[in-house]
TIPA-18743 format. One line per field, with one value per residue: residue number from 0; residue in three letters; x, y, z of N, C-alpha, C in turn. Coordinates in nm, 2 decimals. Example, Ala and Ser with C-alpha at 12.3 -4.5 7.8 and 13.67 -1.06 7.14 Angstrom:
BEGIN
num: (0, 1) $
residu: (Ala, Ser) $
n.c1: (1.32, 1.28) $
n.c2: (-0.57, -0.22) $
n.c3: (0.78, 0.71) $
ca.c1: (1.23, 1.37) $
ca.c2: (-0.45, -0.11) $
ca.c3: (0.78, 0.71) $
c.c1: (1.32, 1.29) $
c.c2: (-0.33, 0.00) $
c.c3: (0.78, 0.79) $
end
This chain:
BEGIN
num: (0, 1, 2, 3, 4, 5, 6, 7, 8, 9, 10, 11, 12, 13, 14, 15, 16, 17, 18, 19, 20, 21, 22, 23, 24, 25, 26, 27, 28, 29, 30, 31, 32, 33, 34, 35, 36, 37, 38, 39, 40, 41, 42, 43, 44, 45, 46, 47, 48, 49, 50, 51, 52, 53, 54, 55, 56, 57, 58, 59, 60, 61, 62, 63, 64, 65, 66, 67, 68, 69, 70, 71, 72, 73, 74, 75, 76, 77, 78, 79, 80, 81, 82, 83, 84, 85, 86, 87, 88, 89, 90, 91, 92, 93, 94, 95, 96, 97, 98, 99, 100, 101, 102, 103, 104, 105, 106, 107, 108, 109, 110, 111, 112, 113, 114, 115, 116, 117, 118, 119, 120, 121, 122, 123, 124, 125, 126, 127, 128, 129, 130, 131, 132, 133, 134, 135, 136, 137, 138, 139, 140, 141, 142, 143, 144, 145, 146, 147, 148, 149, 150, 151, 152, 153, 154, 155, 156, 157, 158, 159, 160, 161, 162, 163, 164, 165, 166, 167) $
residu: (Unk, Unk, Unk, Unk, Unk, Unk, Unk, Unk, Unk, Unk, Unk, Unk, Unk, Unk, Unk, Unk, Unk, Unk, Unk, Unk, Unk, Unk, Unk, Unk, Unk, Unk, Unk, Unk, Unk, Unk, Unk, Unk, Unk, Unk, Unk, Unk, Unk, Unk, Unk, Unk, Unk, Unk, Unk, Unk, Unk, Unk, Unk, Unk, Unk, Unk, Unk, Unk, Unk, Unk, Unk, Unk, Unk, Unk, Unk, Unk, Unk, Unk, Unk, Unk, Unk, Unk, Unk, Unk, Unk, Unk, Unk, Unk, Unk, Unk, Unk, Unk, Unk, Unk, Unk, Unk, Unk, Unk, Unk, Unk, Unk, Unk, Unk, Unk, Unk, Unk, Unk, Unk, Unk, Unk, Unk, Unk, Unk, Unk, Unk, Unk, Unk, Unk, Unk, Unk, Unk, Unk, Unk, Unk, Unk, Unk, Unk, Unk, Unk, Unk, Unk, Unk, Unk, Unk, Unk, Unk, Unk, Unk, Unk, Unk, Unk, Unk, Unk, Unk, Unk, Unk, Unk, Unk, Unk, Unk, Unk, Unk, Unk, Unk, Unk, Unk, Unk, Unk, Unk, Unk, Unk, Unk, Unk, Unk, Unk, Unk, Unk, Unk, Unk, Unk, Unk, Unk, Unk, Unk, Unk, Unk, Unk, Unk, Unk, Unk, Unk, Unk, Unk, Unk) $
n.c1: (0.66, 0.74, 0.52, 0.57, 0.84, 1.01, 1.24, 1.27, 1.19, 0.86, 0.60, 0.33, 0.02, -0.24, -0.53, -0.69, -1.04, -1.15, -0.99, -0.78, -0.54, -0.26, -0.14, 0.17, 0.35, 0.67, 0.98, 1.05, 0.84, 0.52, 0.43, 0.25, 0.11, 0.01, -0.20, -0.24, -0.04, 0.19, 0.33, 0.47, 0.29, 0.29, 0.48, 0.50, 0.63, 0.76, 0.93, 1.00, 0.98, 0.71, 0.41, 0.14, -0.08, -0.36, -0.63, -0.87, -1.22, -1.32, -1.10, -0.91, -0.76, -0.51, -0.43, -0.17, 0.05, 0.33, 0.65, 0.76, 0.61, 0.38, 0.07, -0.05, -0.26, -0.32, -0.36, -0.31, -0.30, -0.21, 0.01, -0.01, 0.00, -0.26, -0.34, -0.16, -0.13, -0.04, 0.14, 0.32, 0.50, 0.59, 0.35, 0.14, -0.08, -0.35, -0.68, -0.98, -1.31, -1.63, -1.79, -1.60, -1.56, -1.41, -1.09, -0.90, -0.62, -0.35, -0.09, 0.26, 0.29, 0.10, -0.14, -0.47, -0.62, -0.89, -0.97, -1.10, -1.17, -1.21, -1.11, -0.88, -0.86, -0.81, -1.04, -1.10, -0.92, -0.77, -0.62, -0.41, -0.27, -0.04, 0.16, -0.03, -0.12, -0.29, -0.60, -0.96, -1.27, -1.61, -1.89, -2.09, -1.95, -1.95, -1.80, -1.46, -1.21, -0.93, -0.60, -0.34, 0.00, 0.01, -0.12, -0.39, -0.72, -0.93, -1.24, -1.38, -1.57, -1.62, -1.68, -1.70, -1.47, -1.47, -1.37, -1.51, -1.50, -1.26, -1.03, -0.78) $
n.c2: (0.09, 0.35, 0.58, 0.77, 0.93, 0.79, 0.75, 0.52, 0.21, 0.12, 0.06, 0.07, 0.20, 0.43, 0.55, 0.86, 0.92, 1.08, 1.02, 1.18, 1.21, 1.03, 0.85, 0.75, 0.52, 0.53, 0.43, 0.63, 0.80, 0.94, 1.01, 1.24, 1.25, 1.43, 1.28, 1.36, 1.52, 1.43, 1.56, 1.61, 1.67, 1.66, 1.57, 1.36, 1.29, 1.01, 0.83, 0.58, 0.29, 0.32, 0.16, 0.15, 0.36, 0.56, 0.72, 0.94, 0.94, 1.20, 1.31, 1.50, 1.42, 1.19, 0.88, 0.73, 0.45, 0.33, 0.17, 0.30, 0.30, 0.45, 0.57, 0.81, 1.09, 1.30, 1.63, 1.64, 1.84, 2.07, 1.97, 1.92, 1.78, 1.61, 1.42, 1.20, 0.87, 0.64, 0.35, 0.07, -0.06, -0.14, -0.01, -0.18, -0.17, 0.04, 0.16, 0.34, 0.34, 0.26, 0.49, 0.67, 0.78, 0.66, 0.51, 0.22, 0.06, -0.17, -0.35, -0.45, -0.47, -0.64, -0.53, -0.42, -0.13, 0.11, 0.43, 0.77, 0.95, 1.23, 1.34, 1.20, 1.04, 0.74, 0.48, 0.21, -0.09, -0.39, -0.71, -0.93, -1.26, -1.25, -1.05, -0.80, -0.83, -0.75, -0.59, -0.54, -0.36, -0.45, -0.40, -0.26, -0.14, -0.24, -0.46, -0.58, -0.74, -0.94, -1.04, -1.23, -1.28, -1.49, -1.69, -1.68, -1.58, -1.33, -1.21, -0.92, -0.73, -0.40, -0.19, -0.27, -0.42, -0.69, -1.03, -1.21, -1.43, -1.67, -1.82, -2.05) $
n.c3: (-21.42, -21.20, -21.03, -20.84, -20.68, -20.44, -20.19, -20.02, -19.87, -19.92, -19.70, -19.65, -19.78, -19.87, -20.04, -20.08, -20.02, -20.22, -20.43, -20.51, -20.37, -20.23, -19.95, -19.83, -19.65, -19.57, -19.47, -19.19, -19.20, -19.31, -19.63, -19.83, -20.15, -20.44, -20.67, -20.93, -21.01, -20.90, -20.71, -20.39, -20.10, -19.82, -19.54, -19.28, -18.98, -18.79, -18.52, -18.57, -18.79, -19.03, -19.01, -19.07, -19.26, -19.30, -19.46, -19.32, -19.39, -19.46, -19.57, -19.49, -19.27, -19.15, -19.02, -18.86, -18.79, -18.60, -18.55, -18.34, -18.12, -18.12, -18.24, -18.46, -18.52, -18.78, -18.92, -19.23, -19.43, -19.31, -19.19, -18.92, -18.60, -18.45, -18.25, -18.03, -17.98, -17.75, -17.70, -17.53, -17.69, -18.03, -18.26, -18.46, -18.63, -18.71, -18.72, -18.83, -18.70, -18.86, -18.84, -18.80, -18.55, -18.36, -18.30, -18.35, -18.22, -18.26, -18.10, -18.05, -17.78, -17.69, -17.66, -17.75, -17.83, -17.79, -17.90, -17.86, -18.14, -18.16, -17.91, -17.85, -17.63, -17.45, -17.46, -17.42, -17.33, -17.44, -17.38, -17.55, -17.59, -17.73, -17.96, -18.13, -18.45, -18.66, -18.72, -18.74, -18.77, -18.70, -18.92, -18.79, -18.59, -18.34, -18.26, -18.25, -18.45, -18.42, -18.51, -18.40, -18.29, -18.11, -18.23, -18.25, -18.37, -18.28, -18.13, -18.01, -17.78, -17.86, -17.69, -17.41, -17.39, -17.36, -17.43, -17.68, -17.85, -17.96, -18.19, -18.29) $
ca.c1: (0.70, 0.70, 0.46, 0.61, 0.98, 1.02, 1.37, 1.27, 1.09, 0.72, 0.54, 0.18, -0.03, -0.39, -0.57, -0.80, -1.17, -1.18, -0.90, -0.68, -0.41, -0.21, -0.05, 0.26, 0.44, 0.80, 1.08, 1.00, 0.74, 0.41, 0.44, 0.13, 0.13, -0.10, -0.19, -0.25, 0.09, 0.31, 0.39, 0.46, 0.21, 0.31, 0.57, 0.45, 0.73, 0.76, 1.06, 1.02, 0.92, 0.57, 0.34, 0.00, -0.12, -0.49, -0.70, -1.01, -1.31, -1.33, -0.98, -0.81, -0.68, -0.44, -0.39, -0.05, 0.10, 0.47, 0.73, 0.81, 0.51, 0.28, -0.02, -0.07, -0.36, -0.26, -0.42, -0.20, -0.30, -0.13, 0.11, -0.03, -0.03, -0.38, -0.33, -0.06, -0.19, 0.08, 0.15, 0.45, 0.58, 0.55, 0.21, 0.15, -0.20, -0.45, -0.79, -1.10, -1.44, -1.71, -1.84, -1.48, -1.56, -1.32, -0.97, -0.85, -0.48, -0.29, 0.05, 0.35, 0.28, -0.01, -0.27, -0.56, -0.68, -0.99, -0.95, -1.19, -1.11, -1.22, -1.03, -0.75, -0.87, -0.83, -1.17, -1.10, -0.80, -0.79, -0.49, -0.40, -0.17, 0.08, 0.15, -0.15, -0.06, -0.39, -0.74, -1.07, -1.40, -1.73, -1.96, -2.17, -1.86, -1.97, -1.70, -1.33, -1.15, -0.79, -0.51, -0.23, 0.12, -0.01, -0.19, -0.54, -0.80, -1.03, -1.35, -1.39, -1.67, -1.54, -1.71, -1.67, -1.34, -1.48, -1.34, -1.64, -1.46, -1.12, -1.00, -0.84) $
ca.c2: (0.23, 0.42, 0.71, 0.86, 0.92, 0.77, 0.70, 0.43, 0.10, 0.15, -0.05, 0.08, 0.31, 0.45, 0.65, 0.94, 0.88, 1.16, 0.97, 1.28, 1.20, 0.90, 0.85, 0.64, 0.50, 0.49, 0.45, 0.68, 0.91, 0.93, 1.12, 1.25, 1.30, 1.46, 1.18, 1.42, 1.59, 1.36, 1.66, 1.58, 1.77, 1.66, 1.47, 1.34, 1.21, 0.93, 0.80, 0.44, 0.26, 0.33, 0.03, 0.18, 0.50, 0.55, 0.85, 0.96, 0.96, 1.34, 1.34, 1.60, 1.36, 1.06, 0.80, 0.65, 0.37, 0.31, 0.09, 0.39, 0.28, 0.55, 0.60, 0.96, 1.14, 1.42, 1.71, 1.64, 1.96, 2.17, 1.89, 1.94, 1.66, 1.63, 1.34, 1.09, 0.75, 0.58, 0.21, 0.04, -0.12, -0.10, -0.01, -0.25, -0.14, 0.14, 0.18, 0.41, 0.26, 0.30, 0.63, 0.75, 0.84, 0.59, 0.45, 0.10, 0.03, -0.30, -0.33, -0.56, -0.48, -0.73, -0.46, -0.36, -0.01, 0.19, 0.57, 0.86, 1.03, 1.38, 1.39, 1.12, 0.97, 0.60, 0.44, 0.06, -0.16, -0.54, -0.77, -1.06, -1.35, -1.22, -0.92, -0.78, -0.81, -0.69, -0.58, -0.48, -0.33, -0.50, -0.29, -0.18, -0.09, -0.29, -0.56, -0.58, -0.87, -0.93, -1.15, -1.22, -1.36, -1.60, -1.79, -1.67, -1.47, -1.31, -1.12, -0.84, -0.62, -0.28, -0.10, -0.33, -0.49, -0.84, -1.13, -1.28, -1.56, -1.68, -1.94, -2.19) $
ca.c3: (-21.41, -21.08, -21.05, -20.74, -20.64, -20.29, -20.17, -19.91, -19.88, -19.89, -19.62, -19.65, -19.85, -19.88, -20.14, -20.02, -20.08, -20.34, -20.53, -20.55, -20.29, -20.18, -19.84, -19.84, -19.53, -19.62, -19.36, -19.06, -19.23, -19.41, -19.73, -19.90, -20.28, -20.53, -20.77, -21.07, -21.05, -20.84, -20.61, -20.25, -20.03, -19.68, -19.47, -19.14, -18.92, -18.67, -18.48, -18.61, -18.92, -19.05, -19.04, -19.13, -19.29, -19.36, -19.46, -19.27, -19.51, -19.50, -19.65, -19.43, -19.17, -19.17, -18.91, -18.89, -18.68, -18.62, -18.46, -18.23, -18.01, -18.13, -18.35, -18.46, -18.60, -18.84, -19.02, -19.32, -19.51, -19.24, -19.13, -18.78, -18.52, -18.38, -18.13, -18.02, -17.91, -17.70, -17.65, -17.47, -17.79, -18.17, -18.30, -18.59, -18.71, -18.66, -18.81, -18.79, -18.71, -18.98, -18.83, -18.77, -18.42, -18.27, -18.36, -18.28, -18.24, -18.22, -18.07, -18.00, -17.63, -17.68, -17.64, -17.85, -17.76, -17.86, -17.87, -17.91, -18.25, -18.13, -17.80, -17.83, -17.50, -17.45, -17.41, -17.38, -17.37, -17.43, -17.39, -17.62, -17.54, -17.81, -18.03, -18.22, -18.59, -18.75, -18.66, -18.82, -18.70, -18.76, -18.99, -18.70, -18.50, -18.20, -18.23, -18.31, -18.48, -18.42, -18.55, -18.30, -18.29, -18.03, -18.31, -18.25, -18.43, -18.17, -18.15, -17.89, -17.77, -17.87, -17.58, -17.28, -17.40, -17.33, -17.53, -17.72, -17.91, -18.01, -18.26, -18.25) $
c.c1: (0.65, 0.63, 0.51, 0.76, 0.99, 1.15, 1.38, 1.18, 0.95, 0.65, 0.39, 0.14, -0.19, -0.42, -0.69, -0.93, -1.20, -1.08, -0.79, -0.54, -0.38, -0.12, 0.04, 0.35, 0.57, 0.91, 1.01, 0.90, 0.63, 0.43, 0.31, 0.16, 0.00, -0.09, -0.19, -0.11, 0.21, 0.38, 0.37, 0.39, 0.24, 0.41, 0.54, 0.54, 0.69, 0.91, 1.09, 0.96, 0.77, 0.51, 0.20, -0.01, -0.25, -0.55, -0.83, -1.10, -1.32, -1.21, -0.88, -0.73, -0.62, -0.41, -0.27, -0.01, 0.25, 0.53, 0.78, 0.71, 0.40, 0.20, -0.04, -0.18, -0.32, -0.37, -0.31, -0.19, -0.22, -0.01, 0.11, -0.07, -0.16, -0.38, -0.22, -0.12, -0.07, 0.06, 0.29, 0.54, 0.53, 0.40, 0.20, 0.03, -0.28, -0.56, -0.90, -1.22, -1.52, -1.76, -1.72, -1.48, -1.46, -1.21, -0.94, -0.70, -0.44, -0.14, 0.13, 0.36, 0.17, -0.14, -0.34, -0.63, -0.78, -0.98, -1.06, -1.12, -1.11, -1.12, -0.89, -0.75, -0.89, -0.96, -1.17, -0.96, -0.82, -0.65, -0.50, -0.29, -0.04, 0.06, 0.03, -0.10, -0.16, -0.52, -0.83, -1.19, -1.51, -1.80, -2.04, -2.08, -1.88, -1.86, -1.57, -1.28, -1.00, -0.72, -0.38, -0.11, 0.11, -0.09, -0.34, -0.59, -0.91, -1.13, -1.38, -1.51, -1.60, -1.57, -1.67, -1.53, -1.35, -1.44, -1.47, -1.61, -1.32, -1.10, -0.85, -0.86) $
c.c2: (0.29, 0.55, 0.82, 0.83, 0.91, 0.69, 0.61, 0.32, 0.15, 0.03, -0.05, 0.20, 0.31, 0.56, 0.72, 0.90, 0.96, 1.12, 1.07, 1.27, 1.06, 0.92, 0.73, 0.63, 0.44, 0.53, 0.51, 0.80, 0.87, 1.04, 1.12, 1.32, 1.33, 1.36, 1.24, 1.47, 1.51, 1.44, 1.61, 1.70, 1.77, 1.55, 1.47, 1.24, 1.13, 0.90, 0.65, 0.42, 0.27, 0.20, 0.04, 0.33, 0.50, 0.69, 0.84, 0.99, 1.10, 1.39, 1.43, 1.54, 1.23, 1.01, 0.72, 0.57, 0.34, 0.22, 0.17, 0.38, 0.38, 0.54, 0.75, 0.99, 1.28, 1.50, 1.72, 1.77, 2.07, 2.10, 1.91, 1.81, 1.69, 1.55, 1.24, 0.99, 0.66, 0.44, 0.19, -0.02, -0.08, -0.11, -0.06, -0.21, -0.04, 0.16, 0.27, 0.31, 0.32, 0.44, 0.72, 0.83, 0.78, 0.53, 0.33, 0.09, -0.10, -0.29, -0.46, -0.56, -0.57, -0.66, -0.42, -0.25, 0.06, 0.34, 0.66, 0.95, 1.18, 1.42, 1.32, 1.04, 0.82, 0.56, 0.30, 0.01, -0.31, -0.59, -0.91, -1.14, -1.33, -1.09, -0.92, -0.74, -0.73, -0.68, -0.52, -0.46, -0.41, -0.38, -0.20, -0.12, -0.13, -0.40, -0.53, -0.72, -0.85, -1.05, -1.12, -1.32, -1.49, -1.71, -1.79, -1.56, -1.46, -1.21, -1.05, -0.75, -0.49, -0.18, -0.15, -0.38, -0.64, -0.92, -1.21, -1.41, -1.55, -1.82, -1.94, -2.20) $
c.c3: (-21.27, -21.10, -20.95, -20.70, -20.49, -20.27, -20.05, -19.94, -19.84, -19.82, -19.63, -19.73, -19.85, -19.97, -20.07, -20.09, -20.20, -20.46, -20.58, -20.48, -20.25, -20.06, -19.84, -19.72, -19.58, -19.51, -19.24, -19.09, -19.32, -19.50, -19.81, -20.04, -20.35, -20.65, -20.92, -21.11, -21.00, -20.73, -20.47, -20.18, -19.88, -19.64, -19.33, -19.07, -18.80, -18.63, -18.51, -18.74, -18.92, -19.08, -19.10, -19.15, -19.36, -19.35, -19.39, -19.39, -19.56, -19.58, -19.59, -19.32, -19.21, -19.04, -18.94, -18.76, -18.71, -18.51, -18.34, -18.11, -18.01, -18.25, -18.35, -18.56, -18.65, -18.92, -19.13, -19.41, -19.45, -19.18, -18.98, -18.71, -18.44, -18.25, -18.14, -17.93, -17.87, -17.65, -17.59, -17.57, -17.93, -18.20, -18.45, -18.69, -18.64, -18.76, -18.75, -18.79, -18.82, -18.96, -18.81, -18.65, -18.32, -18.36, -18.28, -18.32, -18.19, -18.21, -18.04, -17.85, -17.59, -17.66, -17.76, -17.78, -17.85, -17.81, -17.92, -18.02, -18.22, -18.02, -17.79, -17.71, -17.52, -17.39, -17.35, -17.41, -17.34, -17.45, -17.45, -17.55, -17.62, -17.88, -18.12, -18.36, -18.68, -18.68, -18.76, -18.73, -18.77, -18.83, -18.90, -18.59, -18.35, -18.16, -18.31, -18.34, -18.48, -18.46, -18.46, -18.33, -18.21, -18.10, -18.31, -18.33, -18.33, -18.21, -18.01, -17.89, -17.76, -17.75, -17.44, -17.28, -17.37, -17.45, -17.56, -17.78, -17.96, -18.08, -18.29, -18.10) $
end
């Protein structure tokens, strides 16, 4: 049984830390629902398919990534756009670091970028041999791990952008 009425393919979802809301990436928008009532609380648009939607731990912001070449940081409670983080091709993944002071984005332009959460300014950019399909921060937020279409899993220094290791 479906608990939410969504008239599109759902590609991604995240539940807020307080467990009261769910963000659903469906078609070209992120929709936020109240889990107790099922009521839609926000619609956050992109110009391409949504690939990632994640809540900030404080619960008032959502980070979305889209095939439109942009990651967006939203204040979902007011449906206000806070920052737009631009790549040259589809953004496949976007995640906050553990302290939520930085955002990492991975794109089909082969770039992995690190952004300042407060200002939206790009801090570091790293280039893979292929599309960046997925990424994760180390617990101490000093390293980034990436999975790429080029067949590698890589480890990067998140501050300098240096490649530390790649396999195979």
